[in-house]
C-alpha positions in Angstrom: 183.9 -25.0 40.1 181.3 -25.8 37.5 182.4 -25.3 33.9 180.3 -23.8 31.1 180.7 -22.7 27.5 178.7 -20.3 25.4 177.3 -21.9 22.3 178.7 -19.1 20.2 182.2 -20.5 20.9 181.6 -23.7 18.9 180.8 -24.5 15.2 177.7 -26.2 13.9 174.0 -26.3 14.7 172.8 -25.9 18.3 172.3 -29.6 18.8 175.8 -30.3 17.5 177.2 -27.7 19.9 175.4 -29.2 22.9 176.6 -32.7 22.0 180.2 -31.5 21.7 180.0 -29.7 25.0 178.6 -32.7 26.8 181.1 -35.1 25.3 184.0 -32.9 26.3 182.8 -32.9 29.9 181.2 -29.5 30.4 178.6 -29.0 33.1 176.5 -26.4 31.4 176.1 -24.0 28.5 175.2 -20.4 27.7 172.6 -20.3 25.0 173.4 -17.6 22.5 170.2 -16.2 21.1 171.1 -16.6 17.4 171.6 -20.3 18.0 168.2 -20.6 19.5 166.5 -18.6 16.7 168.1 -20.8 14.0 167.2 -24.1 15.7 164.1 -26.1 14.6 163.6 -27.5 18.1 161.3 -25.7 20.5 162.7 -24.3 23.8 161.1 -27.3 25.6 162.8 -29.7 23.3 166.1 -27.9 23.7 165.6 -28.1 27.5 165.0 -31.8 27.3 168.0 -32.4 25.0 170.4 -30.6 27.3 169.0 -32.5 30.3 169.5 -35.8 28.5 173.1 -34.8 27.8 173.7 -33.9 31.5 174.0 -30.2 30.8 172.4 -27.2 32.5 171.5 -24.0 30.7 173.3 -21.4 32.9 172.6 -18.2 30.9 170.5 -16.9 28.1 172.2 -14.1 26.1 172.3 -11.3 25.0 169.6 -8.6 25.5 170.9 -5.4 24.1 170.3 -1.6 24.3 168.2 -1.7 27.4 169.1 1.1 29.9 169.3 4.9 29.9 166.8 5.3 27.1 163.7 7.6 26.7 160.6 6.3 28.5 158.7 5.4 25.4 161.7 3.3 24.3 161.9 1.6 27.7 158.3 0.5 27.5 159.3 -1.4 24.4 162.3 -2.8 26.2 160.0 -4.2 29.0 157.8 -5.8 26.3 160.9 -7.5 24.8 162.0 -8.6 28.2 158.7 -10.3 29.0 159.0 -12.4 25.8 162.6 -13.3 26.7 161.6 -14.3 30.2 158.9 -16.6 28.7 161.5 -18.3 26.5 163.9 -18.6 29.4 161.2 -20.3 31.5 160.6 -22.8 28.7 164.4 -23.4 28.4 164.8 -23.9 32.1 167.2 -21.1 32.8 166.9 -18.1 35.2 169.7 -15.6 34.3 169.6 -13.1 31.4 172.7 -11.3 30.2 172.0 -7.6 29.5 174.8 -5.7 27.7 175.5 -2.0 28.3 173.8 0.1 25.7 175.7 0.9 22.5 172.9 2.9 20.8 173.6 6.5 19.8 170.2 7.3 21.4 171.3 6.2 24.9 171.5 9.0 27.5 174.6 9.5 29.6 172.7 9.4 32.9 173.6 6.8 35.6 170.6 7.6 37.7 168.3 6.9 34.7 170.2 3.7 33.9 170.0 2.4 37.5 166.3 3.2 37.7 165.5 1.4 34.5 167.6 -1.6 35.3 165.9 -1.8 38.7 162.5 -1.8 37.0 163.7 -4.5 34.6 165.0 -6.6 37.5 161.6 -6.2 39.2 159.9 -7.6 36.2 162.5 -10.4 36.0 161.9 -11.3 39.7 158.2 -11.7 39.1 159.1 -14.4 36.6 161.7 -16.0 38.8 164.5 -14.6 36.8 167.5 -12.3 37.4 169.5 -9.9 35.3 173.3 -10.0 34.9 174.5 -6.5 33.6 177.7 -6.5 31.6 179.8 -3.5 30.5 180.8 -3.9 26.8 184.3 -2.5 26.1 182.7 -0.4 23.4 179.6 0.6 25.3 178.1 4.0 24.5 178.4 5.4 28.1 179.2 2.3 30.2 182.3 0.5 29.1 184.1 -0.5 32.2 183.3 -3.1 34.9 183.5 -0.7 37.8 181.1 1.7 36.1 178.7 -1.2 35.6 179.0 -2.1 39.2 178.3 1.4 40.4 175.1 1.4 38.5 174.1 -2.0 39.8 174.9 -0.9 43.3 172.9 2.3 42.9 169.9 0.3 41.6 170.0 -1.9 44.7 167.7 -4.6 43.4 168.3 -8.2 44.6 167.6 -9.6 41.1 170.2 -7.4 39.5 173.9 -8.2 39.5 177.0 -7.9 37.3 178.4 -10.1 34.7 182.2 -9.8 34.5 183.7 -10.6 31.2 187.5 -11.0 31.1 187.9 -9.7 27.6 185.8 -6.6 28.1 187.8 -5.8 31.2 191.3 -6.7 30.2 191.2 -5.5 26.6 190.7 -1.9 27.9 193.6 -2.3 30.3 191.3 -2.0 33.3 192.6 -3.0 36.7 190.6 -6.0 37.9 191.9 -5.8 41.5 188.8 -4.0 42.8 186.6 -6.9 41.7 187.6 -8.6 45.0 185.6 -5.8 46.8 182.3 -6.7 45.1 180.0 -8.8 47.3 180.2 -12.3 45.9 176.5 -12.7 45.6 176.3 -9.7 43.3 178.6 -11.3 40.8 175.9 -13.2 38.9 178.1 -14.6 36.1 181.7 -14.8 35.0 182.5 -15.0 31.3 186.1 -15.8 30.3 188.1 -15.3 27.1 191.8 -14.6 26.3 193.1 -12.8 23.2 196.5 -12.2 21.5 197.7 -8.7 22.2 196.8 -6.6 19.2 196.6 -2.9 18.3 193.2 -2.7 16.6 189.7 -1.6 17.2 188.4 -3.4 20.3 185.1 -4.4 18.6 186.9 -6.2 15.7 189.4 -7.6 18.2 186.6 -9.0 20.2 184.5 -10.4 17.3 187.3 -12.2 15.5 190.3 -12.9 17.7 189.3 -14.1 21.1 190.7 -17.4 22.2 190.6 -19.7 25.2 192.4 -18.8 28.4 196.1 -19.6 28.1 196.2 -19.1 24.4 196.6 -15.4 24.3 198.3 -12.6 26.2 195.7 -11.4 28.8 196.0 -12.1 32.5 192.8 -14.0 32.9 194.2 -15.9 35.9 194.4 -12.8 38.1 190.8 -11.7 37.2 189.5 -15.1 38.2 191.4 -15.0 41.5 189.8 -11.6 42.3 186.3 -12.9 41.5 186.8 -16.0 43.7 188.2 -13.8 46.5 185.0 -11.8 46.2 183.0 -14.9 46.9 181.9 -15.8 43.4 180.9 -19.5 43.3 179.1 -19.7 40.0 180.3 -21.4 36.8 183.5 -20.5 35.0 182.1 -19.9 31.5 183.8 -19.4 28.2 182.5 -16.9 25.7 184.8 -16.9 22.7 184.2 -15.3 19.3 186.8 -16.7 16.9 186.7 -17.1 13.2 188.8 -20.3 13.3 186.8 -21.9 16.1 183.6 -21.2 14.1 184.9 -23.4 11.3 186.8 -26.1 13.2 185.4 -29.4 14.4 183.2 -28.6 17.5 184.3 -31.8 19.3 188.0 -31.0 19.4 187.3 -27.3 20.1 185.2 -28.3 23.1 187.9 -30.5 24.5 190.5 -27.7 24.0 188.1 -25.3 25.7 187.6 -27.6 28.8 191.4 -28.1 29.0 191.8 -24.3 29.1 189.4 -24.1 32.1 191.1 -27.0 33.9 194.5 -25.3 33.5 193.0 -21.9 34.5 191.7 -23.4 37.7 195.1 -24.7 38.5 196.8 -21.3 37.8 194.2 -19.5 39.8 194.7 -21.8 42.8 191.1 -23.2 42.6 191.8 -26.8 41.9 195.2 -28.6 42.0 196.5 -30.9 39.3 199.5 -33.3 39.2 202.5 -31.0 39.1 204.0 -30.2 35.7 207.0 -32.4 34.8 208.7 -30.3 32.1 210.7 -32.3 29.5 214.5 -31.6 29.4 215.3 -32.7 25.9 214.5 -34.8 22.9 215.2 -38.5 23.4 214.3 -39.4 19.8 212.2 -38.5 16.8 210.3 -41.1 14.8 209.8 -41.1 11.0 207.2 -43.4 9.5 207.5 -44.5 5.9 206.4 -47.4 3.7 209.7 -47.1 1.8 212.6 -46.4 4.1 215.3 -46.1 1.4 214.9 -42.3 0.6 215.0 -41.3 4.3 217.8 -43.7 5.3 219.9 -42.6 2.3 219.6 -39.0 3.5 220.3 -40.0 7.1 223.4 -41.9 6.0 224.6 -38.8 4.1 224.0 -36.7 7.2 226.4 -39.0 9.1 223.8 -41.1 10.9 224.4 -44.9 11.4 221.9 -47.6 11.9 222.8 -48.7 15.5 219.9 -50.8 16.6 216.8 -52.7 15.5 213.7 -53.2 17.5 213.3 -56.7 18.8 209.8 -57.1 17.7 208.8 -54.3 15.3 210.0 -53.0 11.9 211.7 -50.1 13.5 215.4 -49.2 13.2 217.4 -46.8 15.4 219.7 -44.4 13.7 222.1 -42.4 15.8 224.8 -39.7 15.7 226.0 -38.0 18.8 223.0 -37.4 21.0 220.6 -37.3 18.0 218.5 -40.4 17.5 216.0 -41.1 14.7 213.6 -44.1 14.7 212.7 -45.2 11.2 209.5 -47.1 11.3 208.9 -48.9 8.0 205.9 -50.8 9.1 203.6 -47.8 8.8 203.0 -44.8 6.5 201.9 -44.6 2.9 203.8 -44.3 -0.3 201.7 -41.4 -1.4 203.0 -38.9 1.2 206.4 -40.5 1.7 208.3 -40.2 5.0 206.6 -38.2 7.8 207.5 -37.3 11.3 205.0 -39.1 13.6 206.4 -39.2 17.1 208.8 -37.5 19.5 210.3 -39.0 22.6 210.7 -36.4 25.3 213.3 -36.8 28.0 211.4 -36.5 31.2 212.6 -36.6 34.8 209.5 -38.6 35.8 207.6 -40.1 32.9 204.8 -41.6 34.9 204.0 -38.3 36.6 204.2 -36.5 33.3 201.6 -39.0 31.9 199.3 -38.5 34.9 199.4 -34.7 34.3 198.7 -35.2 30.6 195.6 -37.3 31.4 194.3 -34.8 33.9 194.4 -32.2 31.1 192.4 -34.4 28.7 195.4 -35.4 26.6 194.4 -38.6 24.6 196.4 -41.5 26.0 197.6 -43.7 23.1 197.2 -47.4 23.2 200.4 -49.1 22.3 201.0 -52.5 20.8 203.6 -54.0 23.1 205.3 -57.3 23.1 205.7 -59.3 26.3 209.2 -58.0 26.8 208.8 -54.5 25.5 209.6 -51.6 27.7 206.4 -49.9 28.9 206.2 -46.3 27.6 203.5 -43.8 28.2 202.4 -41.7 25.2 199.8 -39.1 24.5 198.6 -37.5 21.2 199.2 -33.8 20.5 196.5 -31.9 18.8 198.1 -32.4 15.4 198.3 -36.2 16.0 202.0 -36.3 16.8 202.7 -39.0 19.3 204.5 -37.8 22.4 206.4 -40.4 24.4 207.7 -39.7 28.0 211.1 -41.2 28.2 213.9 -41.6 30.8 216.9 -42.7 28.7 219.4 -44.6 30.8 218.0 -43.2 34.0 218.1 -45.6 37.0 214.7 -46.5 38.4 212.9 -45.8 35.1 212.2 -48.1 32.1 214.7 -47.4 29.4 213.2 -47.4 25.9 216.6 -48.3 24.3 216.4 -51.8 25.8 213.9 -52.7 23.1 216.7 -52.3 20.5 219.4 -54.9 19.8 222.7 -54.0 18.4 222.8 -54.0 14.6 225.7 -53.6 12.2 225.3 -50.5 10.2 225.0 -50.8 6.4 225.1 -47.5 4.7 222.4 -47.0 2.1 224.8 -45.7 -0.5 227.7 -48.1 -0.3 226.5 -51.2 1.5 229.8 -51.1 3.6 229.4 -52.4 7.1 230.5 -49.8 9.7 231.5 -50.1 13.3 228.6 -49.0 15.5 230.1 -48.6 18.9 226.8 -49.6 20.7 226.3 -51.6 23.8 224.4 -54.8 23.3 222.3 -54.3 26.5 220.8 -51.0 25.4 221.4 -50.7 21.7 222.3 -47.1 22.1 225.5 -45.3 21.2 227.8 -45.0 24.2 230.3 -42.3 23.9 232.5 -43.8 26.6 232.8 -47.2 25.0 236.4 -48.2 24.5 237.5 -48.0 20.9 234.7 -45.7 19.7 235.9 -43.4 17.0 236.0 -39.7 18.0 233.4 -37.4 16.3 234.4 -36.2 12.8 234.8 -32.5 12.1 231.4 -31.2 11.2 229.6 -34.1 12.8 226.1 -33.6 14.1 226.0 -33.5 17.9 222.3 -33.5 18.9 218.8 -32.1 18.2 218.5 -28.3 18.3 214.8 -28.1 17.7 211.8 -29.9 16.1 209.4 -27.9 13.9 205.8 -29.1 13.7 203.5 -27.6 11.1 200.0 -27.5 12.5 196.7 -28.0 10.7 195.1 -24.6 10.2 192.5 -25.0 13.0 194.9 -26.5 15.7 197.5 -23.7 16.1 196.0 -22.1 19.3 195.0 -25.4 20.6 198.6 -26.7 20.2 200.0 -23.7 22.0 197.8 -24.3 25.0 198.5 -28.1 24.9 202.3 -27.7 24.9 202.1 -25.0 27.6 199.6 -26.7 30.0 200.3 -30.4 29.4 204.0 -30.4 28.9 205.0 -27.3 30.9 206.8 -25.6 28.0 207.1 -21.8 27.8 205.6 -20.1 24.8 207.6 -17.3 23.1 206.1 -14.5 21.0 204.3 -15.4 17.8 206.2 -14.5 14.6 204.8 -14.0 11.1 206.9 -15.5 8.3 206.4 -14.5 4.7 205.8 -17.4 2.3 205.4 -16.7 -1.4 201.7 -17.7 -1.1 200.7 -16.2 2.2 202.0 -16.0 5.8 203.3 -18.6 8.2 202.7 -18.1 11.9 205.4 -19.5 14.1 205.7 -19.8 17.8 208.5 -21.5 19.7 207.9 -23.5 22.9 210.9 -24.2 25.2 211.7 -25.9 28.5 212.7 -23.9 31.5 216.4 -24.2 30.7 216.0 -23.6 27.0 215.5 -27.2 25.9 213.7 -29.0 24.4 212.8 -26.5 21.6 209.6 -27.3 19.8 208.5 -24.8 17.1 204.8 -24.7 16.1 204.2 -23.4 12.6 200.9 -22.6 10.9 201.1 -22.8 7.1 199.0 -20.4 5.0 195.6 -22.1 4.6 194.8 -25.8 3.9 197.5 -26.0 1.2 197.3 -29.3 -0.8 201.1 -28.9 -1.4 202.7 -31.4 1.0 205.8 -29.3 1.1 203.9 -26.5 2.8 202.9 -29.0 5.5 206.4 -30.6 6.0 207.9 -31.1 9.4 211.6 -30.8 10.1 214.2 -31.7 12.6 217.2 -29.4 13.2 220.5 -30.9 14.3 223.4 -29.1 16.0 226.9 -29.0 14.8 230.1 -27.2 16.0 231.2 -26.4 12.4 228.5 -25.6 9.9 230.8 -25.3 6.9 232.5 -28.7 7.5 229.1 -30.3 8.2 227.6 -28.9 4.9 230.7 -30.0 2.9 230.6 -33.5 4.5 226.9 -33.9 3.8 227.1 -32.7 0.2 230.1 -34.9 -0.5 228.1 -37.9 0.8 225.5 -37.2 -1.9 222.8 -35.2 -0.1 221.2 -32.3 -1.8 221.2 -29.0 0.2 218.7 -26.3 -0.5 219.9 -23.9 -3.2 219.8 -20.3 -2.1 219.7 -17.4 -4.6 222.8 -15.3 -5.1 220.8 -12.1 -4.3 220.6 -13.3 -0.7 224.3 -13.4 -0.4 224.8 -10.0 -2.0 222.5 -8.6 0.7 224.4 -10.4 3.4 227.6 -8.9 2.1 226.0 -5.4 2.4 224.8 -5.9 5.9 227.6 -7.8 7.6 231.4 -8.2 7.5 232.7 -11.7 7.2 236.1 -13.3 7.4 237.8 -13.8 4.0 236.3 -16.8 2.2 233.4 -17.3 4.6 230.7 -15.7 2.5 232.0 -17.6 -0.6 231.7 -20.9 1.3 228.2 -20.0 2.5 227.1 -19.1 -1.1 228.6 -22.4 -2.4 226.9 -24.5 0.2 223.6 -22.7 0.7 224.3 -21.7 4.3 222.0 -19.0 5.7 223.1 -16.5 8.4 221.5 -14.3 11.1 222.8 -12.1 13.9 220.9 -10.8 16.9 221.3 -7.5 18.6 223.6 -9.0 21.2 226.0 -10.3 18.6 224.8 -13.9 18.8 225.0 -15.7 15.4 222.9 -18.4 13.7 224.3 -20.4 10.8 222.0 -22.9 9.2 221.3 -24.9 6.0 218.6 -27.3 4.9 218.3 -30.6 3.0 215.9 -31.2 0.3 212.4 -32.4 1.4 211.8 -36.2 1.4 208.1 -36.9 1.5 206.9 -34.6 4.4 210.3 -34.3 6.2 213.4 -32.3 5.8 216.4 -31.6 8.0 218.2 -28.5 9.1 221.8 -28.2 10.3 222.4 -25.5 12.9 225.3 -23.8 14.5 224.6 -21.3 17.3 227.3 -19.0 18.7 227.3 -16.1 21.1 224.1 -17.1 22.9 221.8 -16.7 19.9 218.3 -17.9 20.9 216.2 -17.4 17.8 215.5 -19.6 14.8 216.6 -17.6 11.9 213.2 -16.0 11.3 214.8 -13.3 9.1 215.8 -16.0 6.6 212.4 -17.8 6.6 211.1 -16.1 3.4 214.2 -17.1 1.5 214.0 -20.7 2.7 210.3 -21.0 2.0 210.7 -19.6 -1.5 213.5 -22.0 -2.2 211.5 -25.0 -1.0 208.5 -23.9 -3.2 210.9 -24.0 -6.2 
């Protein structure tokens, strides 16, 4: 189906919005009247500009407070309409959106409303135009789609139809199933928006918190299915009022918007895409730094060993258990220090995963590759993180570890060469290798989750990207108290619980790099032993105030000595309603990276949100 977007959904001038929509790949636009009034170009020049960009103008909107008014007022309505029809003719569009009346002077009289809308439609038809009547969720007397349809049906004019808006319908909890019974030719337009589920005044909810389909909690997919079942064949058009989108770059917002419609078409059964290939785990994370010593010193203290070196690039492989870190010391800047730049995702079919990503407008990343380097497909997430699709040691697929040759480990702190236990063919730790030392008590065993702090204007885009492109399942958004504002946090997980990616939104464009730090959480079977081992190796663990442990003592009963050990080592604790437990501690931040050590017991599925304010305050200090 054709895809359109209302200019109110994007930031900038009208010409900037049109350019962004065209570059993203939209077929058409709705011209929001305020954008036209503020534009120095004439309607004819705007028409020419859109045509040059390959866009059609699918709708002009809105016209307000039209129907069910006293006759003397309706005469003025018709005069306004004549002027709008003239503007529309000059713009080259033929459909006018009329919103249900919100004026306190409107009369609760469906017969009057139908009669006046019929007269307006007759005037429109004389000009070659048509009227799409929309029920606003806060309309004075008409606030539901089915009420609007009854009035349109009663009017019985061929130039009058309904405009269905997913937000106005779903925000009121209306059942959209009956939409399938409307004759398709009487659905003149379909406007789409999602929104997070919120308990607030519907007008404020609409004006500030709408988002693109797939980013909120409304069932936009079912509504679209019902409209298509009714026979609607017009454009799928986005009309989103959002404070963040109004300030963000119009180009990236437009791409995000089109991605949402492509994913919506798939979910509604309109247009198929390459099937989702959900990742099953984390193959590696990559840290870029101009000076590797601070991060490799910390990795050594955590128990990692340098087990491989890339055959043609300044990249080292550090491994412990199933956790692997690539330290790339050929990129990065000394100003910010180490930063997390890439994640390798274990994927059953990397090539198919890449094809799906491309179909959903994920930017494919060019990769400098030597003649013998393993080919890897990678795309960029909205925050710039590189995502590689990997099949580690899986027959029939390229194995990224083949790019690394075995390297004797030299610990940063002692310079003592240690046995690596890696195979020369793959450069990766092989647990089954004969003679490999068994894991130490408190060793790190794998990656629990990776937390990515998003730029302030990319959070909703990131949720949709990881959901649609990667096939991850979004969990409920959580607000976390920071001393200087609120973090938003939303976990994304695979179908079987892994991988776990946590998207965080820091409070505002904070210049403090600590507020924008990313982190990698590692698993262990013994949090106390792990913390003691890491601290003994010279790593600094985040210091937690004594007040926190006094509160823990009041809320929970611990085995003798446990709380004393937690207080000494800075270990945090949480327990869920099912008795699952979460034990975790944090390293100091190096550049823009820090590490977390995690022990989960009893089926705990969260991330210690109850302790976030304590951790964030400690990091600020």
